[in-house]
N, C-alpha and C positions, 0 to 999 in steps of 0.2 A: 324648157327646165321637170325635171322628174317630179311623179307625185308620189305622196306613199297611201296607200293604205292603209287607216290603222285599224286593229279590228279591238276585240275584245274574244278571247275563246272562248273564258267562262266565269260568266253573266254572274255565276252566283257568287263565285268567290274573290269578284271585285265588290260586289254589291255587299257581302257578306264585310271587309278589307273596311269597305265605304261606311256599315255603320258600324267598327269598333276605332273607327280614326273621328268618326262622331262623339261619340260617348266616353272615351279620353279627353279630347276638345273641351264638352261640358262638367269633366269631370275637375279637367288642371280649369275651369274658369269658376265652378264655384270654389273651387279651397281656394285660388288665389283674388276673387274675386267680391263674389254673393256671399262668402263665411266670411269674411275678413269685414265686410264691410253691415253682416246681421254683429259680427262680435260687438264692432263697437255698437252702436244700438242696444246692446244688448247691456253694454257699460255706462254709457248713457244714461240708461232707463234705472240701473241699478243708482245710481249716482245720485238720481232726480231721487229714488225712494228715499236714500239712504239720507238724501238733504233732509226731507218731507219728513221722515221722521224723527230729527233730529233739535229739529226748527224751536218744540220748545222739551225742552230736558225735562226729564222727571228727576231725576238724583242730582241737585250741584250743590259743589264745595261753597259752604254759606261762610265760615269763620276758621280762622289759624290761629292758634296760640305759644306761642314761644318763651319759654323761661332757656334763659342760658348762666350759668358758672359752673365753678370751677373748686378740687377739694385735693386734700391729699391726707392718703389714706397712711397712715405710720407702721409697719410691719416691721418694727422692733420689740422683741420680746421684754422689753423693762418699760415700753411707751415711753420714753427718753425721746425723740422728734430725730432720731440721728438715722434710721432708714427709711424716709417715706417717700412715697408713687403717686406724682401728681397726675389727675386727668381732669378733663372739661367736658361737660355734659350739658345736653340741651333736650329739654323736655317739650312735647309736640301735642300740642288739643286739636284732634282736626274735626268741626261740624258740618254733619251734611245735610242740606234743607233738601225735602220731597214733599210739600208740600205748595208749591209756586206754580206748579203746571198741577196742578191735581189736589183740591182741599181737603179732601175726605181720606181715609184710609182705604184702599181697595190693596188688591192682590197687584196691581199695579205699580203701588208707591212702595211697599213693606219687601222685608229685605229678606231670604232667602238663604242668602251664602253670599260671606265676605272674606274674600282673603286678596292679601299684599303681597309683590314680587317681585321679580327685577329690580331688586336695589342695587344702587352704585351709588358711593361715595366718590367725588372729588375735592382733592385740598393743592393748597401750593406744598404743602409740605409732605414728607413720608411719617413724621413721628407720628409715634404713638399708634396706636391699632383702634381703629374704627369701627363702630359697627351701628346697627338701625334693627330694637324690635319693641314688644310689648312692652308698653308700664303700666302698670296699673294706677289709673288714677287718684286713688289713696297715697301714693307717692306722688304727683307730679309736684314739685319744683326742690324735692330729696333730693340726693344722690344715691342711687341704686346700683349695684353691680347689676348689669344685665351678660346675655351671651349672646352669640351671634344665633337667629333662627334657623333651624333646621331645613333644609334644602333650599337657602334665600328666599324662604315664604313664610310668612304670618297666615294663617288659619286662624279666623275669630268663630267664637258657637254663638250662636244668635239664639236672642232671648227674646220667648212668644208668649209665656205669659208670668204674673203678678208671683207666682209660685214657680215656678222658673227662677226667678228674681232675686227671693227669699234667699234659694241655694244659691248664688252666685257664689263660684270663686273667683277673685277679683286679680287673685296672680295666674290667670291663665286668659288670654284672650276671648272678650267676650264686649257684645254689639247687643242694641235691642233694634226689634223690629220695625220699628215706627220709627225709626232713627231716633229719636228721645236724644241718645248717650254720646260723646265726642269719641271718635278713633284715638288711645292714649298711643303715643308711643317716647320712647327714651333711644335716643344719641348718646354715646359715650368714645370722647375718643380716651381710652384707655393708657396709662403710664407715658406720658409725656417727658417722663422726667422721673428715672427714675434712684436709687438710693440717697434721696436730698435728703441733705443734714443742715437741721438750723445753726444759724452760724453763731461761733459763741461769744456770752450776752446779753444772745435773747430770747427767751424762755418761753414765743408767742409765735402760735405761726397761723396766718390767714385760713379758715376755711372754706370757705369763699372763693369768687372771681381772683380776688384782691394775690391769691399766692402763684397768678399767673405773671405777678409785676413783680412779684416779691423774688421769682427764679425767673426774671429776665426770657420767658416766654413771647417770644414776637405777635402780634394777634394776627397779624399776617401767615403768620406759618398756621395757623390753627382753624381760621377762617375755611369755611365749609359750602359747599352744594349737596346737597338728596337729595337724588331721585328716585322713585318707587313706581309702580300701578298698582290705583287701586282697585276692585272688583267687585262688581254687583249684582245676586240673580237674583229677582225679584219671586214674586210667587207663583207668575205667570212662566219663569223659568226662563225668565227674557234675561239677557245681558247687557251690562253693562259696563265702563271700566273709565280712569281718565288717569292722564299720566300727569304728577306732582311734579316737580320744579319748585325747590326750597331752597334760595340761599339765605345760609347763615353768614351776614357779617359784626361778630363780636367789638367793632368796635366804633367809636363814634366823638364827636366834636368833645364832649363831655370827659372821656375817657373807654365808654363800654363798658367791657366787664371788666376794667383793672376798678371800675369802684365799687362791685363783687359780686352785685349779676346785672343782667341785662331781661326785662319783660315783655316783648311785643306781642300786639294784635295790629289782624288784619282783614278786617271786614271785607268780601268778595263780591263783585258783581260784573254779570258780565257774562256773555257765551261763551268764552275762553273759560268760564270756573265748570262747565257743563259735562256732564258726564257723557259721553260717546254711545251711543249703542251702539252691539254687534250684532251683523248677519252672519 
């Protein structure tokens, strides 16, 4: 049998190639094994940290009040009830609790910035023009025409002192730094029906939820769900967010809004009503 005499002519070159190969192998091992494992560990540690930080929420949704009704706006020049626009509205008051975890007022549980964004309204029907915006608490339970918020965002002026409160403009969104007042919002489904005229022989019209029944508007068509995010920045510049979802059913076994109005309250409890601390 013939024997082969294998010799490396250039030992330095071979050694250099071996070193390069080993380096490439290490890089690939680091990318596909060590780096992936390290990323998983970092992610797990971050999730643990986030969970620990949100175990006791500093800000929580405490209570939600809703008042729903409807109205007719007479647009005829002689107020003859011959050209009316029918609209449905709901006023919302959202109370925030900031003392369940921290009882005293500190930089951690007082508000430096508050705004609402990502407003989405879903309904079974596309009738009317739906919008949500700030509404003055002085007008809660009363019909007011409102406009869509600019850039789908509602920014609140934060009131920090008594002197600021004395000069407060209720027509503009405002909120107390100590969370002692509710967030007041107005939902409006405008122009559900236009050019409505009172039938002959009738001289009256209901300027409340009964008008929906009088104009044969099906409540299933005007029930809706509104979703939005409430953002809070405290005086430590920490950020918190709550994903609000409110399902408004205007009907019930007793006739619902057809009786004139609906007033409902919901006292909330549980971790699902806590604001999530962002990182």
